[in-house]
KEVO-936944 format. One record per residue: residue in one letter; residue number from 0; x, y, z of N, C-alpha, C in turn. Coordinates in steps of 0.02 Angstrom, whole numbers. Layout:
BEGIN
<rec><rest>A</rest><nr>NUM</nr><n_east>X</n_east><n_north>Y</n_north><n_up>Z</n_up><ca_east>X</ca_east><ca_north>Y</ca_north><ca_up>Z</ca_up><c_east>X</c_east><c_north>Y</c_north><c_up>Z</c_up></rec>
...
This chain:
BEGIN
<rec><rest>M</rest><nr>0</nr><n_east>43</n_east><n_north>-59</n_north><n_up>0</n_up><ca_east>0</ca_east><ca_north>-1</ca_north><ca_up>0</ca_up><c_east>45</c_east><c_north>62</c_north><c_up>0</c_up></rec>
<rec><rest>A</rest><nr>1</nr><n_east>29</n_east><n_north>110</n_north><n_up>-42</n_up><ca_east>68</ca_east><ca_north>171</ca_north><ca_up>-46</ca_up><c_east>29</c_east><c_north>229</c_north><c_up>-16</c_up></rec>
<rec><rest>L</rest><nr>2</nr><n_east>67</n_east><n_north>276</n_north><n_up>9</n_up><ca_east>36</ca_east><ca_north>336</ca_north><ca_up>36</ca_up><c_east>17</c_east><c_north>381</c_north><c_up>-20</c_up></rec>
<rec><rest>R</rest><nr>3</nr><n_east>-44</n_east><n_north>404</n_north><n_up>-20</n_up><ca_east>-68</ca_east><ca_north>448</ca_north><ca_up>-72</ca_up><c_east>-97</c_east><c_north>510</c_north><c_up>-39</c_up></rec>
<rec><rest>R</rest><nr>4</nr><n_east>-71</n_east><n_north>566</n_north><n_up>-56</n_up><ca_east>-92</ca_east><ca_north>632</ca_north><ca_up>-29</ca_up><c_east>-134</c_east><c_north>668</c_north><c_up>-79</c_up></rec>
<rec><rest>Q</rest><nr>5</nr><n_east>-191</n_east><n_north>692</n_north><n_up>-56</n_up><ca_east>-234</ca_east><ca_north>731</ca_north><ca_up>-100</ca_up><c_east>-243</c_east><c_north>800</c_north><c_up>-69</c_up></rec>
<rec><rest>K</rest><nr>6</nr><n_east>-229</n_east><n_north>853</n_north><n_up>-106</n_up><ca_east>-236</ca_east><ca_north>921</ca_north><ca_up>-81</ca_up><c_east>-287</c_east><c_north>957</c_north><c_up>-123</c_up></rec>
<rec><rest>S</rest><nr>7</nr><n_east>-335</n_east><n_north>989</n_north><n_up>-90</n_up><ca_east>-385</ca_east><ca_north>1028</ca_north><ca_up>-124</ca_up><c_east>-375</c_east><c_north>1102</c_north><c_up>-105</c_up></rec>
<rec><rest>N</rest><nr>8</nr><n_east>-383</n_east><n_north>1144</n_north><n_up>-154</n_up><ca_east>-379</ca_east><ca_north>1216</ca_north><ca_up>-143</ca_up><c_east>-450</c_east><c_north>1245</c_north><c_up>-144</c_up></rec>
<rec><rest>I</rest><nr>9</nr><n_east>-479</n_east><n_north>1256</n_north><n_up>-85</n_up><ca_east>-547</ca_east><ca_north>1279</ca_north><ca_up>-80</ca_up><c_east>-549</c_east><c_north>1352</c_north><c_up>-58</c_up></rec>
<rec><rest>V</rest><nr>10</nr><n_east>-586</n_east><n_north>1393</n_north><n_up>-95</n_up><ca_east>-595</ca_east><ca_north>1464</ca_north><ca_up>-79</ca_up><c_east>-669</c_east><c_north>1479</c_north><c_up>-75</c_up></rec>
<rec><rest>N</rest><nr>11</nr><n_east>-691</n_east><n_north>1508</n_north><n_up>-21</n_up><ca_east>-759</ca_east><ca_north>1528</ca_north><ca_up>-12</ca_up><c_east>-764</c_east><c_north>1604</c_north><c_up>-17</c_up></rec>
<rec><rest>I</rest><nr>12</nr><n_east>-809</n_east><n_north>1627</n_north><n_up>-61</n_up><ca_east>-818</ca_east><ca_north>1697</ca_north><ca_up>-73</ca_up><c_east>-889</c_east><c_north>1717</c_north><c_up>-54</c_up></rec>
<rec><rest>G</rest><nr>13</nr><n_east>-897</n_east><n_north>1767</n_north><n_up>-12</n_up><ca_east>-961</ca_east><ca_north>1790</ca_north><ca_up>7</ca_up><c_east>-973</c_east><c_north>1864</c_north><c_up>-10</c_up></rec>
<rec><rest>M</rest><nr>14</nr><n_east>-1030</n_east><n_north>1880</n_north><n_up>-39</n_up><ca_east>-1047</ca_east><ca_north>1948</ca_north><ca_up>-58</ca_up><c_east>-1115</c_east><c_north>1966</c_north><c_up>-29</c_up></rec>
<rec><rest>I</rest><nr>15</nr><n_east>-1122</n_east><n_north>2026</n_north><n_up>-6</n_up><ca_east>-1185</ca_east><ca_north>2050</ca_north><ca_up>22</ca_up><c_east>-1208</c_east><c_north>2110</c_north><c_up>-19</c_up></rec>
<rec><rest>I</rest><nr>16</nr><n_east>-1270</n_east><n_north>2108</n_north><n_up>-44</n_up><ca_east>-1301</ca_east><ca_north>2164</ca_north><ca_up>-79</ca_up><c_east>-1358</c_east><c_north>2186</c_north><c_up>-36</c_up></rec>
<rec><rest>A</rest><nr>17</nr><n_east>-1357</n_east><n_north>2249</n_north><n_up>-13</n_up><ca_east>-1410</ca_east><ca_north>2271</ca_north><ca_up>32</ca_up><c_east>-1432</c_east><c_north>2343</c_north><c_up>16</c_up></rec>
<rec><rest>N</rest><nr>18</nr><n_east>-1494</n_east><n_north>2359</n_north><n_up>38</n_up><ca_east>-1517</ca_east><ca_north>2427</ca_north><ca_up>33</ca_up><c_east>-1476</c_east><c_north>2472</c_north><c_up>77</c_up></rec>
<rec><rest>E</rest><nr>19</nr><n_east>-1485</n_east><n_north>2538</n_north><n_up>71</n_up><ca_east>-1447</ca_east><ca_north>2585</ca_north><ca_up>111</ca_up><c_east>-1454</c_east><c_north>2572</c_north><c_up>186</c_up></rec>
<rec><rest>D</rest><nr>20</nr><n_east>-1513</n_east><n_north>2555</n_north><n_up>208</n_up><ca_east>-1524</ca_east><ca_north>2545</ca_north><ca_up>280</ca_up><c_east>-1500</c_east><c_north>2473</c_north><c_up>302</c_up></rec>
<rec><rest>E</rest><nr>21</nr><n_east>-1477</n_east><n_north>2433</n_north><n_up>255</n_up><ca_east>-1450</ca_east><ca_north>2367</ca_north><ca_up>266</ca_up><c_east>-1500</c_east><c_north>2319</c_north><c_up>302</c_up></rec>
<rec><rest>K</rest><nr>22</nr><n_east>-1564</n_east><n_north>2333</n_north><n_up>295</n_up><ca_east>-1616</ca_east><ca_north>2290</ca_north><ca_up>325</ca_up><c_east>-1642</c_east><c_north>2238</c_north><c_up>274</c_up></rec>
<rec><rest>A</rest><nr>23</nr><n_east>-1630</n_east><n_north>2249</n_north><n_up>212</n_up><ca_east>-1653</ca_east><ca_north>2201</ca_north><ca_up>161</ca_up><c_east>-1601</c_east><c_north>2196</c_north><c_up>107</c_up></rec>
<rec><rest>G</rest><nr>24</nr><n_east>-1597</n_east><n_north>2136</n_north><n_up>78</n_up><ca_east>-1550</ca_east><ca_north>2125</ca_north><ca_up>24</ca_up><c_east>-1541</c_east><c_north>2051</c_north><c_up>11</c_up></rec>
<rec><rest>M</rest><nr>25</nr><n_east>-1482</n_east><n_north>2033</n_north><n_up>-10</n_up><ca_east>-1467</ca_east><ca_north>1964</ca_north><ca_up>-23</ca_up><c_east>-1394</c_east><c_north>1949</c_north><c_up>-15</c_up></rec>
<rec><rest>T</rest><nr>26</nr><n_east>-1379</n_east><n_north>1886</n_north><n_up>-3</n_up><ca_east>-1309</ca_east><ca_north>1863</ca_north><ca_up>0</ca_up><c_east>-1297</c_east><c_north>1816</c_north><c_up>-58</c_up></rec>
<rec><rest>I</rest><nr>27</nr><n_east>-1237</n_east><n_north>1819</n_north><n_up>-85</n_up><ca_east>-1217</ca_east><ca_north>1773</ca_north><ca_up>-138</ca_up><c_east>-1152</c_east><c_north>1740</c_north><c_up>-112</c_up></rec>
<rec><rest>D</rest><nr>28</nr><n_east>-1152</n_east><n_north>1674</n_north><n_up>-111</n_up><ca_east>-1093</ca_east><ca_north>1636</ca_north><ca_up>-88</ca_up><c_east>-1071</c_east><c_north>1590</c_north><c_up>-144</c_up></rec>
<rec><rest>Q</rest><nr>29</nr><n_east>-1005</n_east><n_north>1591</n_north><n_up>-155</n_up><ca_east>-976</ca_east><ca_north>1549</ca_north><ca_up>-207</ca_up><c_east>-920</c_east><c_north>1508</c_north><c_up>-177</c_up></rec>
<rec><rest>T</rest><nr>30</nr><n_east>-918</n_east><n_north>1444</n_north><n_up>-194</n_up><ca_east>-862</ca_east><ca_north>1401</ca_north><ca_up>-175</ca_up><c_east>-822</c_east><c_north>1384</c_north><c_up>-237</c_up></rec>
<rec><rest>V</rest><nr>31</nr><n_east>-758</n_east><n_north>1401</n_north><n_up>-235</n_up><ca_east>-713</ca_east><ca_north>1386</ca_north><ca_up>-290</ca_up><c_east>-667</c_east><c_north>1329</c_north><c_up>-268</c_up></rec>
<rec><rest>L</rest><nr>32</nr><n_east>-668</n_east><n_north>1274</n_north><n_up>-306</n_up><ca_east>-629</ca_east><ca_north>1216</ca_north><ca_up>-289</ca_up><c_east>-579</c_east><c_north>1203</c_north><c_up>-344</c_up></rec>
<rec><rest>N</rest><nr>33</nr><n_east>-515</n_east><n_north>1207</n_north><n_up>-325</n_up><ca_east>-460</ca_east><ca_north>1197</ca_north><ca_up>-373</ca_up><c_east>-467</c_east><c_north>1241</c_north><c_up>-435</c_up></rec>
<rec><rest>G</rest><nr>34</nr><n_east>-485</n_east><n_north>1304</n_north><n_up>-426</n_up><ca_east>-489</ca_east><ca_north>1353</ca_north><ca_up>-479</ca_up><c_east>-553</c_east><c_north>1352</c_north><c_up>-519</c_up></rec>
<rec><rest>K</rest><nr>35</nr><n_east>-602</n_east><n_north>1309</n_north><n_up>-502</n_up><ca_east>-666</ca_east><ca_north>1304</ca_north><ca_up>-538</ca_up><c_east>-721</c_east><c_north>1318</c_north><c_up>-490</c_up></rec>
<rec><rest>S</rest><nr>36</nr><n_east>-772</n_east><n_north>1354</n_north><n_up>-512</n_up><ca_east>-831</ca_east><ca_north>1368</ca_north><ca_up>-472</ca_up><c_east>-868</c_east><c_north>1301</c_north><c_up>-460</c_up></rec>
<rec><rest>A</rest><nr>37</nr><n_east>-879</n_east><n_north>1286</n_north><n_up>-396</n_up><ca_east>-913</ca_east><ca_north>1223</ca_north><ca_up>-380</ca_up><c_east>-986</c_east><c_north>1234</c_north><c_up>-361</c_up></rec>
<rec><rest>V</rest><nr>38</nr><n_east>-999</n_east><n_north>1287</n_north><n_up>-322</n_up><ca_east>-1066</ca_east><ca_north>1300</ca_north><ca_up>-299</ca_up><c_east>-1077</c_east><c_north>1376</c_north><c_up>-295</c_up></rec>
<rec><rest>V</rest><nr>39</nr><n_east>-1136</n_east><n_north>1398</n_north><n_up>-316</n_up><ca_east>-1157</ca_east><ca_north>1467</ca_north><ca_up>-306</ca_up><c_east>-1226</c_east><c_north>1466</c_north><c_up>-274</c_up></rec>
<rec><rest>S</rest><nr>40</nr><n_east>-1233</n_east><n_north>1499</n_north><n_up>-217</n_up><ca_east>-1298</ca_east><ca_north>1500</ca_north><ca_up>-183</ca_up><c_east>-1319</c_east><c_north>1571</c_north><c_up>-166</c_up></rec>
<rec><rest>F</rest><nr>41</nr><n_east>-1384</n_east><n_north>1582</n_north><n_up>-164</n_up><ca_east>-1413</ca_east><ca_north>1646</ca_north><ca_up>-150</ca_up><c_east>-1460</c_east><c_north>1640</c_north><c_up>-91</c_up></rec>
<rec><rest>R</rest><nr>42</nr><n_east>-1463</n_east><n_north>1693</n_north><n_up>-49</n_up><ca_east>-1511</ca_east><ca_north>1696</ca_north><ca_up>6</ca_up><c_east>-1540</c_east><c_north>1767</c_north><c_up>8</c_up></rec>
<rec><rest>L</rest><nr>43</nr><n_east>-1603</n_east><n_north>1773</n_north><n_up>21</n_up><ca_east>-1634</ca_east><ca_north>1837</ca_north><ca_up>31</ca_up><c_east>-1628</c_east><c_north>1855</c_north><c_up>106</c_up></rec>
<rec><rest>V</rest><nr>44</nr><n_east>-1618</n_east><n_north>1918</n_north><n_up>120</n_up><ca_east>-1612</ca_east><ca_north>1942</ca_north><ca_up>190</ca_up><c_east>-1668</c_east><c_north>1994</c_north><c_up>200</c_up></rec>
<rec><rest>N</rest><nr>45</nr><n_east>-1709</n_east><n_north>1985</n_north><n_up>250</n_up><ca_east>-1760</ca_east><ca_north>2032</ca_north><ca_up>268</ca_up><c_east>-1757</c_east><c_north>2044</c_north><c_up>343</c_up></rec>
<rec><rest>G</rest><nr>46</nr><n_east>-1731</n_east><n_north>2101</n_north><n_up>362</n_up><ca_east>-1720</ca_east><ca_north>2114</ca_north><ca_up>432</ca_up><c_east>-1667</c_east><c_north>2067</c_north><c_up>458</c_up></rec>
<rec><rest>G</rest><nr>47</nr><n_east>-1680</n_east><n_north>2031</n_north><n_up>511</n_up><ca_east>-1632</ca_east><ca_north>1984</ca_north><ca_up>538</ca_up><c_east>-1641</c_east><c_north>1914</c_north><c_up>513</c_up></rec>
<rec><rest>R</rest><nr>48</nr><n_east>-1690</n_east><n_north>1904</n_north><n_up>468</n_up><ca_east>-1707</ca_east><ca_north>1838</ca_north><ca_up>443</ca_up><c_east>-1675</c_east><c_north>1824</c_north><c_up>375</c_up></rec>
<rec><rest>K</rest><nr>49</nr><n_east>-1649</n_east><n_north>1763</n_north><n_up>366</n_up><ca_east>-1623</ca_east><ca_north>1742</ca_north><ca_up>302</ca_up><c_east>-1665</c_east><c_north>1686</c_north><c_up>274</c_up></rec>
<rec><rest>S</rest><nr>50</nr><n_east>-1675</n_east><n_north>1685</n_north><n_up>209</n_up><ca_east>-1712</ca_east><ca_north>1630</ca_north><ca_up>178</ca_up><c_east>-1665</c_east><c_north>1570</c_north><c_up>171</c_up></rec>
<rec><rest>A</rest><nr>51</nr><n_east>-1694</n_east><n_north>1515</n_north><n_up>150</n_up><ca_east>-1655</ca_east><ca_north>1455</ca_north><ca_up>135</ca_up><c_east>-1610</c_east><c_north>1470</c_north><c_up>74</c_up></rec>
<rec><rest>A</rest><nr>52</nr><n_east>-1552</n_east><n_north>1439</n_north><n_up>73</n_up><ca_east>-1507</ca_east><ca_north>1448</ca_north><ca_up>16</ca_up><c_east>-1536</c_east><c_north>1415</c_north><c_up>-47</c_up></rec>
<rec><rest>V</rest><nr>53</nr><n_east>-1529</n_east><n_north>1452</n_north><n_up>-103</n_up><ca_east>-1549</ca_east><ca_north>1425</ca_north><ca_up>-167</ca_up><c_east>-1485</c_east><c_north>1419</c_north><c_up>-210</c_up></rec>
<rec><rest>K</rest><nr>54</nr><n_east>-1470</n_east><n_north>1359</n_north><n_up>-234</n_up><ca_east>-1411</ca_east><ca_north>1348</ca_north><ca_up>-272</ca_up><c_east>-1429</c_east><c_north>1351</c_north><c_up>-347</c_up></rec>
<rec><rest>L</rest><nr>55</nr><n_east>-1389</n_east><n_north>1391</n_north><n_up>-384</n_up><ca_east>-1402</ca_east><ca_north>1397</ca_north><ca_up>-456</ca_up><c_east>-1342</c_east><c_north>1371</c_north><c_up>-496</c_up></rec>
<rec><rest>D</rest><nr>56</nr><n_east>-1358</n_east><n_north>1339</n_north><n_up>-553</n_up><ca_east>-1303</ca_east><ca_north>1318</ca_north><ca_up>-597</ca_up><c_east>-1281</c_east><c_north>1376</c_north><c_up>-640</c_up></rec>
<rec><rest>R</rest><nr>57</nr><n_east>-1229</n_east><n_north>1365</n_north><n_up>-681</n_up><ca_east>-1201</ca_east><ca_north>1418</ca_north><ca_up>-722</ca_up><c_east>-1252</c_east><c_north>1450</c_north><c_up>-768</c_up></rec>
<rec><rest>Q</rest><nr>58</nr><n_east>-1292</n_east><n_north>1410</n_north><n_up>-801</n_up><ca_east>-1342</ca_east><ca_north>1435</ca_north><ca_up>-850</ca_up><c_east>-1393</c_east><c_north>1479</c_north><c_up>-813</c_up></rec>
<rec><rest>A</rest><nr>59</nr><n_east>-1415</n_east><n_north>1460</n_north><n_up>-754</n_up><ca_east>-1461</ca_east><ca_north>1501</ca_north><ca_up>-716</ca_up><c_east>-1430</c_east><c_north>1568</c_north><c_up>-696</c_up></rec>
<rec><rest>C</rest><nr>60</nr><n_east>-1365</n_east><n_north>1567</n_north><n_up>-678</n_up><ca_east>-1330</ca_east><ca_north>1629</ca_north><ca_up>-660</ca_up><c_east>-1324</c_east><c_north>1676</c_north><c_up>-722</c_up></rec>
<rec><rest>E</rest><nr>61</nr><n_east>-1311</n_east><n_north>1646</n_north><n_up>-780</n_up><ca_east>-1308</ca_east><ca_north>1685</ca_north><ca_up>-841</ca_up><c_east>-1378</c_east><c_north>1715</c_north><c_up>-857</c_up></rec>
<rec><rest>D</rest><nr>62</nr><n_east>-1430</n_east><n_north>1677</n_north><n_up>-847</n_up><ca_east>-1498</ca_east><ca_north>1703</ca_north><ca_up>-857</ca_up><c_east>-1513</c_east><c_north>1760</c_north><c_up>-810</c_up></rec>
<rec><rest>L</rest><nr>63</nr><n_east>-1491</n_east><n_north>1752</n_north><n_up>-748</n_up><ca_east>-1501</ca_east><ca_north>1804</ca_north><ca_up>-698</ca_up><c_east>-1465</c_east><c_north>1868</c_north><c_up>-718</c_up></rec>
<rec><rest>R</rest><nr>64</nr><n_east>-1404</n_east><n_north>1861</n_north><n_up>-743</n_up><ca_east>-1366</ca_east><ca_north>1920</ca_north><ca_up>-766</ca_up><c_east>-1403</c_east><c_north>1955</c_north><c_up>-825</c_up></rec>
<rec><rest>E</rest><nr>65</nr><n_east>-1430</n_east><n_north>1915</n_north><n_up>-870</n_up><ca_east>-1467</ca_east><ca_north>1943</ca_north><ca_up>-927</ca_up><c_east>-1530</c_east><c_north>1978</c_north><c_up>-904</c_up></rec>
<rec><rest>A</rest><nr>66</nr><n_east>-1564</n_east><n_north>1952</n_north><n_up>-855</n_up><ca_east>-1624</ca_east><ca_north>1982</ca_north><ca_up>-828</ca_up><c_east>-1607</c_east><c_north>2048</c_north><c_up>-793</c_up></rec>
<rec><rest>L</rest><nr>67</nr><n_east>-1554</n_east><n_north>2049</n_north><n_up>-754</n_up><ca_east>-1533</ca_east><ca_north>2110</ca_north><ca_up>-719</ca_up><c_east>-1511</c_east><c_north>2164</c_north><c_up>-769</c_up></rec>
<rec><rest>T</rest><nr>68</nr><n_east>-1478</n_east><n_north>2144</n_north><n_up>-820</n_up><ca_east>-1457</ca_east><ca_north>2191</ca_north><ca_up>-872</ca_up><c_east>-1518</c_east><c_north>2225</c_north><c_up>-904</c_up></rec>
<rec><rest>E</rest><nr>69</nr><n_east>-1568</n_east><n_north>2184</n_north><n_up>-920</n_up><ca_east>-1629</ca_east><ca_north>2209</ca_north><ca_up>-951</ca_up><c_east>-1666</c_east><c_north>2256</c_north><c_up>-904</c_up></rec>
<rec><rest>I</rest><nr>70</nr><n_east>-1670</n_east><n_north>2238</n_north><n_up>-840</n_up><ca_east>-1703</ca_east><ca_north>2282</ca_north><ca_up>-791</ca_up><c_east>-1668</c_east><c_north>2348</c_north><c_up>-783</c_up></rec>
<rec><rest>L</rest><nr>71</nr><n_east>-1601</n_east><n_north>2347</n_north><n_up>-783</n_up><ca_east>-1564</ca_east><ca_north>2408</ca_north><ca_up>-772</ca_up><c_east>-1559</c_east><c_north>2453</c_north><c_up>-833</c_up></rec>
<rec><rest>T</rest><nr>72</nr><n_east>-1583</n_east><n_north>2431</n_north><n_up>-891</n_up><ca_east>-1583</ca_east><ca_north>2473</ca_north><ca_up>-950</ca_up><c_east>-1640</c_east><c_north>2523</c_north><c_up>-947</c_up></rec>
<rec><rest>V</rest><nr>73</nr><n_east>-1689</n_east><n_north>2511</n_north><n_up>-905</n_up><ca_east>-1747</ca_east><ca_north>2557</ca_north><ca_up>-898</ca_up><c_east>-1732</c_east><c_north>2605</c_north><c_up>-840</c_up></rec>
<rec><rest>E</rest><nr>74</nr><n_east>-1738</n_east><n_north>2670</n_north><n_up>-855</n_up><ca_east>-1727</ca_east><ca_north>2721</ca_north><ca_up>-804</ca_up><c_east>-1780</c_east><c_north>2716</c_north><c_up>-749</c_up></rec>
<rec><rest>G</rest><nr>75</nr><n_east>-1762</n_east><n_north>2732</n_north><n_up>-689</n_up><ca_east>-1809</ca_east><ca_north>2734</ca_north><ca_up>-635</ca_up><c_east>-1776</c_east><c_north>2734</c_north><c_up>-567</c_up></rec>
<rec><rest>D</rest><nr>76</nr><n_east>-1815</n_east><n_north>2751</n_north><n_up>-518</n_up><ca_east>-1791</ca_east><ca_north>2752</ca_north><ca_up>-447</ca_up><c_east>-1826</c_east><c_north>2697</c_north><c_up>-411</c_up></rec>
<rec><rest>F</rest><nr>77</nr><n_east>-1814</n_east><n_north>2637</n_north><n_up>-430</n_up><ca_east>-1846</ca_east><ca_north>2580</ca_north><ca_up>-397</ca_up><c_east>-1804</c_east><c_north>2561</c_north><c_up>-340</c_up></rec>
């Protein structure tokens, strides 16, 4: 039997997007494993409460980006 060593390079990235009063918003968490994105999850934050994490695949994240781009092309104070 030979000794086999396995090393993983795991990086966790957390982002918080919130309103000015910081009472509502969302968190985005990404796990990068050996240089590749492994998991991306989103949680809504309302006051002190957080929703359950929702994990999205790459295609869903790209669709989300497209939807946000479309929303932000319209002027307004939403």
